C-alpha positions, 0 to 999 in steps of 0.5 A: 499500500505504501508503494502505491501511495508514493507512486501516486505522488510521484506521478502527480508531481511529474504532471504538475511540472509538465503543465508549468513547462507547457505554459512557459513558451507562450511567454518566451515566443511573444514579448510584452506588448510594451516592448514591441515596436510599430513601425509608423510610416508617414503616409497620410493615406494609411495612418488611421488604419495603422493605428487601428491595427496597432490597437487590435494587436495590442489587445490581442497581445494583452488577451494572449497574456491574460490567457496565459496567466489564467492557464498558469493559475489553473496549472498551479491550482491543479498542481496544488490540488494534486499535492493536497490529494497526494498529502491526503492520500499519504495521510490516509495511507498512513492512517491506513497502515497504523490501523492495520499495524494496530489491528495486527498488534491486537490480533497478535495480543489476542492470539497470545492472550488465548494461547496463554489462557489455554496454557494456564488452563492446561497447567491448572488441569495438570496441577489439579490432576497432580494434586488428585494423584498426590491426595490419592497417594497420601490417602493410600499411605494413610490407610496403609499407616492405619492398617499397620497401626492397627495391626501393631495394636494387636498382640503379636501372638494374634498378628502372626499365629495367636488364636486359631480355630480348627476343624478335622475329621478322619478314622478312628480305631479302637485298640487293646481290649476296647478293640475286642468288641468294637471295630474301627469308626470315624472321628470329628474334632473341633479345636480352639488354639492359642500359640505366641509368635516368638514361641514354639509352644501352643495350647489347645482346647478341643472337643472330639466325637469317636464312633466305633462299630460293634463286633459280632463273635462267639466266645465264652469270655465276656469282654471286660470293657463292656461291663459286668456280664448279666447274671444268666451269661454262661456262654453266648454269641455276642452282637455288640452295637455301635459305641460312642465316645465324647471327649474334652481334651486340653493339649500342649503342642510343640513345634519341632520345625517351622517354615513359611512366611507366617510360620504356618508350616510345622512338624509338631508334637501334641499331647494332654489330657481330658475327660471322656464320656462313654455311652452305655454299651448295648449288645444282644446275646444268645445264652446256651440253655440246651443243645440246639435251643437258645433264647436271645436277650438284649443287654445294656451296660452303664455309661462311664465318665473317666479321665484319660491321656493322649499323645501324638504328632502331626505335620501342617502346611501354611496357605496364607493365614490358614493351614492344612494339617495331618495328625494322629494321636493314641488315646487312653481312658481309664474305664472300669475293669480295663482301659479303653484305647483307640487311635484317630487319624484326622485331616483338618484346616485351622485359621489364624 
């Protein structure tokens, strides 16, 4: 735009200079009327005609001079008008340039402002996200610290091993005199135990139930664990019904070996004593009254509650905060006439 403006100014200036140059020769070719000489001939017959011609020529010269002055004034006026127009165009061009530059600066400032606002928004979003992540991290640390603090408040025995509960079951086999009238059966055991974290010793309170099937046999000696024989017993065929033992035991445990993160795996010994309740024995017998004859009678003895001892061992394998174990013990109860012995082999699960 500026090049066009300066080109217009140069063109108008050249036009004005050309107009002034065109008016100059008219002045140079014809001298002023005062300097021209009119030759006068002294002829009486043409004096009047010559005077009129001179007056006319002088009028024409003055008219030409006035016309030249008018043309020069018009040329100067046009030059001044052209100059004014040129200046106006220059001023307009300068104003347009200033306005365009101002608009460009405004656009640049607006663009910069928008870019800065967008950058600030992204920074705010990033800062908010960072603060959220930091808050989540601090919450996680706080929860972990809280859990750790809560765990530290629990006795160490409860944190690693501590109190545990177990359920188990398996086979139960009669032994000794008790194995004469009874056959192998089954066992169910429930226990509540406690063992300190830094100790290999533990304590266990348990309840057990052993069921043994009755045997069928013929003999002349009455089984002493059944109790005293009936008065009419001489010799009989015996059919013993199922017997049951309810026991409450208090036992100690000793870990010979321990392994695993929570020491849930162990090779251990177990032993103690307890109270055993024997349900009343029941049997059917056939006394021999005579050859080929007989009479079947039902006999029910007396129940007993007696003391007893037990001892054995087992192996456990840790599973997180639990353990699966295999265990066997030998039980002896001090029943009337003869001790009653049995050996359970059980598999169980305990939870710490």
